[in-house]
N, CA and C atoms as a LAMMPS dump frame, in Angstrom:
ITEM: TIMESTEP
0
ITEM: NUMBER OF ATOMS
195
ITEM: BOX BOUNDS ff ff ff
-5.0000000000000000e+02 5.0000000000000000e+02
-5.0000000000000000e+02 5.0000000000000000e+02
-5.0000000000000000e+02 5.0000000000000000e+02
ITEM: ATOMS id mol type element x y z
1 1 1 N -362.784 -340.262 342.96
2 1 2 C -363.883 -340.291 343.89
3 1 3 C -364.538 -338.92 343.871
4 2 1 N -365.811 -338.893 343.817
5 2 2 C -366.547 -337.63 343.779
6 2 3 C -366.469 -336.929 345.127
7 3 1 N -366.565 -335.62 345.097
8 3 2 C -366.514 -334.849 346.336
9 3 3 C -367.7 -335.193 347.223
10 4 1 N -367.439 -335.401 348.487
11 4 2 C -368.505 -335.684 349.432
12 4 3 C -368.906 -337.146 349.523
13 5 1 N -368.354 -338.001 348.682
14 5 2 C -368.685 -339.424 348.712
15 5 3 C -367.589 -340.144 349.482
16 6 1 N -367.98 -340.929 350.455
17 6 2 C -367.005 -341.661 351.256
18 6 3 C -367.105 -343.144 350.955
19 7 1 N -365.973 -343.801 350.972
20 7 2 C -365.966 -345.248 350.796
21 7 3 C -366.481 -345.901 352.065
22 8 1 N -367.219 -346.953 351.898
23 8 2 C -367.687 -347.719 353.044
24 8 3 C -366.61 -348.705 353.452
25 9 1 N -366.765 -349.25 354.635
26 9 2 C -365.835 -350.266 355.123
27 9 3 C -366.007 -351.567 354.365
28 10 1 N -365.408 -352.607 354.867
29 10 2 C -365.536 -353.921 354.231
30 10 3 C -366.999 -354.31 354.14
31 11 1 N -367.384 -354.904 353.019
32 11 2 C -368.806 -355.225 352.859
33 11 3 C -369.023 -356.568 352.188
34 12 1 N -368.182 -357.526 352.424
35 12 2 C -368.362 -358.835 351.808
36 12 3 C -368.759 -359.863 352.843
37 13 1 N -368.977 -361.105 352.411
38 13 2 C -369.34 -362.161 353.352
39 13 3 C -368.239 -362.414 354.377
40 14 1 N -366.985 -362.272 353.952
41 14 2 C -365.881 -362.471 354.895
42 14 3 C -365.898 -361.399 355.975
43 15 1 N -366.257 -360.192 355.599
44 15 2 C -366.325 -359.104 356.573
45 15 3 C -367.428 -359.36 357.591
46 16 1 N -368.551 -359.878 357.138
47 16 2 C -369.626 -360.184 358.078
48 16 3 C -369.236 -361.325 359.007
49 17 1 N -368.517 -362.304 358.483
50 17 2 C -368.084 -363.431 359.305
51 17 3 C -367.062 -362.982 360.338
52 18 1 N -366.19 -362.063 359.972
53 18 2 C -365.173 -361.559 360.889
54 18 3 C -365.723 -360.498 361.828
55 19 1 N -366.93 -360.05 361.614
56 19 2 C -367.5 -358.967 362.407
57 19 3 C -367.459 -359.229 363.901
58 20 1 N -368.116 -360.273 364.353
59 20 2 C -368.187 -360.556 365.777
60 20 3 C -366.838 -360.981 366.328
61 21 1 N -366.148 -361.842 365.624
62 21 2 C -364.84 -362.302 366.068
63 21 3 C -363.845 -361.14 366.097
64 22 1 N -363.877 -360.325 365.055
65 22 2 C -362.975 -359.172 364.997
66 22 3 C -363.248 -358.184 366.108
67 23 1 N -364.521 -357.964 366.424
68 23 2 C -364.87 -357.054 367.518
69 23 3 C -364.372 -357.618 368.846
70 24 1 N -364.545 -358.916 369.046
71 24 2 C -364.106 -359.54 370.284
72 24 3 C -362.589 -359.454 370.424
73 25 1 N -361.853 -359.733 369.337
74 25 2 C -360.396 -359.662 369.393
75 25 3 C -359.911 -358.237 369.615
76 26 1 N -360.565 -357.282 368.973
77 26 2 C -360.181 -355.881 369.16
78 26 3 C -360.39 -355.464 370.616
79 27 1 N -361.522 -355.873 371.183
80 27 2 C -361.808 -355.533 372.582
81 27 3 C -360.809 -356.209 373.516
82 28 1 N -360.481 -357.485 373.244
83 28 2 C -359.513 -358.201 374.075
84 28 3 C -358.144 -357.527 374.013
85 29 1 N -357.753 -357.049 372.84
86 29 2 C -356.464 -356.379 372.703
87 29 3 C -356.456 -355.067 373.495
88 30 1 N -357.56 -354.342 373.45
89 30 2 C -357.637 -353.08 374.193
90 30 3 C -357.615 -353.323 375.697
91 31 1 N -358.152 -354.417 376.139
92 31 2 C -358.231 -354.737 377.561
93 31 3 C -357.19 -355.782 377.965
94 32 1 N -356.076 -355.859 377.273
95 32 2 C -355.094 -356.923 377.512
96 32 3 C -354.535 -356.907 378.925
97 33 1 N -354.315 -355.745 379.506
98 33 2 C -353.806 -355.695 380.879
99 33 3 C -354.823 -356.293 381.847
100 34 1 N -356.088 -355.985 381.631
101 34 2 C -357.144 -356.543 382.467
102 34 3 C -357.183 -358.067 382.331
103 35 1 N -357.065 -358.564 381.098
104 35 2 C -357.094 -360.014 380.879
105 35 3 C -355.929 -360.715 381.571
106 36 1 N -354.769 -360.071 381.572
107 36 2 C -353.586 -360.715 382.148
108 36 3 C -353.491 -360.556 383.662
109 37 1 N -354.051 -359.505 384.212
110 37 2 C -353.864 -359.228 385.633
111 37 3 C -355.084 -359.527 386.509
112 38 1 N -356.243 -359.646 385.92
113 38 2 C -357.465 -359.878 386.694
114 38 3 C -357.624 -361.375 386.975
115 39 1 N -357.717 -361.777 388.243
116 39 2 C -357.812 -363.204 388.579
117 39 3 C -359.017 -363.926 387.975
118 40 1 N -360.105 -363.223 387.718
119 40 2 C -361.285 -363.91 387.193
120 40 3 C -361.09 -364.413 385.764
121 41 1 N -360.064 -363.918 385.055
122 41 2 C -359.806 -364.346 383.686
123 41 3 C -358.694 -365.401 383.601
124 42 1 N -358.216 -365.878 384.745
125 42 2 C -357.108 -366.839 384.76
126 42 3 C -357.454 -368.115 383.99
127 43 1 N -358.633 -368.645 384.213
128 43 2 C -359.03 -369.884 383.534
129 43 3 C -359.117 -369.687 382.026
130 44 1 N -359.654 -368.569 381.589
131 44 2 C -359.754 -368.278 380.156
132 44 3 C -358.371 -368.163 379.519
133 45 1 N -357.471 -367.447 380.162
134 45 2 C -356.116 -367.28 379.627
135 45 3 C -355.39 -368.626 379.608
136 46 1 N -355.539 -369.413 380.667
137 46 2 C -354.894 -370.725 380.72
138 46 3 C -355.414 -371.644 379.616
139 47 1 N -356.726 -371.614 379.37
140 47 2 C -357.305 -372.459 378.316
141 47 3 C -356.781 -372.04 376.946
142 48 1 N -356.69 -370.745 376.701
143 48 2 C -356.168 -370.258 375.419
144 48 3 C -354.71 -370.656 375.23
145 49 1 N -353.918 -370.561 376.297
146 49 2 C -352.508 -370.955 376.211
147 49 3 C -352.368 -372.46 375.971
148 50 1 N -353.214 -373.256 376.602
149 50 2 C -353.166 -374.709 376.384
150 50 3 C -353.532 -375.063 374.947
151 51 1 N -354.56 -374.43 374.419
152 51 2 C -354.935 -374.681 373.023
153 51 3 C -353.829 -374.265 372.058
154 52 1 N -353.197 -373.148 372.337
155 52 2 C -352.1 -372.694 371.475
156 52 3 C -350.924 -373.67 371.538
157 53 1 N -350.628 -374.189 372.723
158 53 2 C -349.526 -375.142 372.873
159 53 3 C -349.835 -376.46 372.171
160 54 1 N -351.068 -376.92 372.26
161 54 2 C -351.454 -378.158 371.567
162 54 3 C -351.305 -377.983 370.063
163 55 1 N -351.78 -376.852 369.55
164 55 2 C -351.682 -376.597 368.115
165 55 3 C -350.218 -376.504 367.697
166 56 1 N -349.406 -375.858 368.509
167 56 2 C -347.99 -375.69 368.171
168 56 3 C -347.259 -377.028 368.19
169 57 1 N -347.553 -377.85 369.178
170 57 2 C -346.834 -379.114 369.293
171 57 3 C -347.293 -380.128 368.239
172 58 1 N -348.527 -380.079 367.803
173 58 2 C -348.987 -381.029 366.794
174 58 3 C -348.694 -380.548 365.378
175 59 1 N -348.276 -379.327 365.234
176 59 2 C -347.992 -378.789 363.911
177 59 3 C -346.605 -379.109 363.38
178 60 1 N -345.771 -379.674 364.233
179 60 2 C -344.408 -379.984 363.817
180 60 3 C -344.333 -381.34 363.123
181 61 1 N -343.476 -381.456 362.139
182 61 2 C -343.282 -382.78 361.538
183 61 3 C -342.483 -383.681 362.483
184 62 1 N -342.787 -384.957 362.474
185 62 2 C -342.019 -385.896 363.306
186 62 3 C -341.013 -386.603 362.403
187 63 1 N -339.819 -386.674 362.852
188 63 2 C -338.746 -387.279 362.064
189 63 3 C -338.529 -388.713 362.51
190 64 1 N -338.444 -389.658 361.579
191 64 2 C -338.202 -391.066 361.969
192 64 3 C -336.796 -391.221 362.527
193 65 1 N -336.666 -392.13 363.479
194 65 2 C -335.344 -392.36 364.092
195 65 3 C -334.784 -393.665 363.649
């Protein structure tokens, strides 16, 4: 690498697609205590937990009896 030249960050279509989502997730991680302790976010946290539980329960194979 030449002196004084810096590499840029991610610059592909995947990086642009992850831009907004990645920023939102990064912000949520930084504010995790606020998300968990602030009553106004209770519905959002509950909805996310329900979606995660649905995905987890439907992802398992069912065994015939």
